[in-house]
C-alpha positions, 0 to 999 in steps of 0.5 A: 488838421493840416492838409496832407502833402500830395504824395507826387509833390517834389518840393518835399522830401520822402522818408524811408526807413527799413527796420531790420534784424542788424538795425535801422535804416532811414533814407531821405528821398527829394526829387526822386533822389537818395540824398542821405542814408544813416544806420541807427540802433532803434529800441522803441517807437519814440526812439523811431520818431526822433530818429525821423524827425532827425533826418527832415530839415524841411517844414513838411514831409510828404510821406514816410514809409516803413518796412517792418520784419513780422506780419503786418496788414499793409491796407492799415498799418497794423503790425501783428507780430513782429519778434524782432521789434515787438515795441513796433505792434499795434497800429504803427501808421496811427502813431506815426500819423499822430506825430506827422499830421501832414504826411502820408504813412505806409507801413508794409512788410520788409518782404513787400518792401523790397519786391516794390524794388523791382518796379525801379528796375528795368527788363523785369518781366511781372508777375514777380515773386522777391525773396529777401535774405537777411536775419530772416526771410521776407516774401513779396509778390508783384503781379502781372500788371505791377500791383503788389500782391498779399496774402488772403487775409490782407496781412504779408508773407514772413517766411522766417521759420522754414525747413529745406532739405536738397539732396546735396544737404543730409539734413533739414535746417531751420531758418535755411534761407536766413542768417541762422541757417547759413551760419549752420551750414558754414560752421559744419561744412566752411566754404562748402557751407555757401554751395549747400546754401545755393543748393537750398535757395535754388531748391526752393525758387523751384517749388516756388515756380511750381506752385505760382508759375511767376515770370520773375524770381528775384532775391535780395537782401545782405546775404545776396549783397554780400555772399551771391557769388559764392553760392550763384552757381549752385543756385541755377544748378538746383533750379528745375523750372516747371513744365511750360514756364520758365522764370528768369532768376534775378538778384537785386545785388545793391544795399538799398532794396527796401528804401527804393522799394518803399518810395514806389508807394508813393508814385501816384496819389494815394488817400487814407 
């Protein structure tokens, strides 16, 4: 078998893939710079592999990082459950490796990928919790020393089916922090729905702060990129930090958070 490319070798590209409810984004990094991004509709593993191959004009690919919605064993690359893309279920890492035998392959939950982007941001206090708000809700945790933290079972968090009720919202709403919940709030309350959404987010952040006592709570994903200005004040108004701890609230307001975060997986030599 050909030898693996070294994860720190800048001569070859990193290909990073963010698979979500709105489609698949594929980015190419060379010399730590994002050189291209394309958006595709992928409906099979074969289609995913074809899309990855079409991105590289190089003889070798240094590494491939893939973020997946659902439950993933980050250490092994096994996708346990993925309602948004069930074709990914199984040992996705080994499947991708069979087509790119010289590359280092990482498969993680998208919430973890978004959280890893914090490692690329200045002035972030760790440990940190990141909520990725898009079609569904992903959660990632970065420890005090900058290390990724996973559940005791070893797979990643996927918060998706979540009910949140605040004093300013008369009813509990399924997926209150995902696309479905936001649409329901806007349908019920019009423009005021964004304020209710902000209240839900601030309330949930308060619960996270009370349980985990993080130094930072960050928010990322499509809702933050597109709508943060409409519910920012409500988030800070509803947020109640616990006694003796006051985490900073940070929005990651750039579209490519997951793609940037995936590159952090290759920041130092890795082994199988």
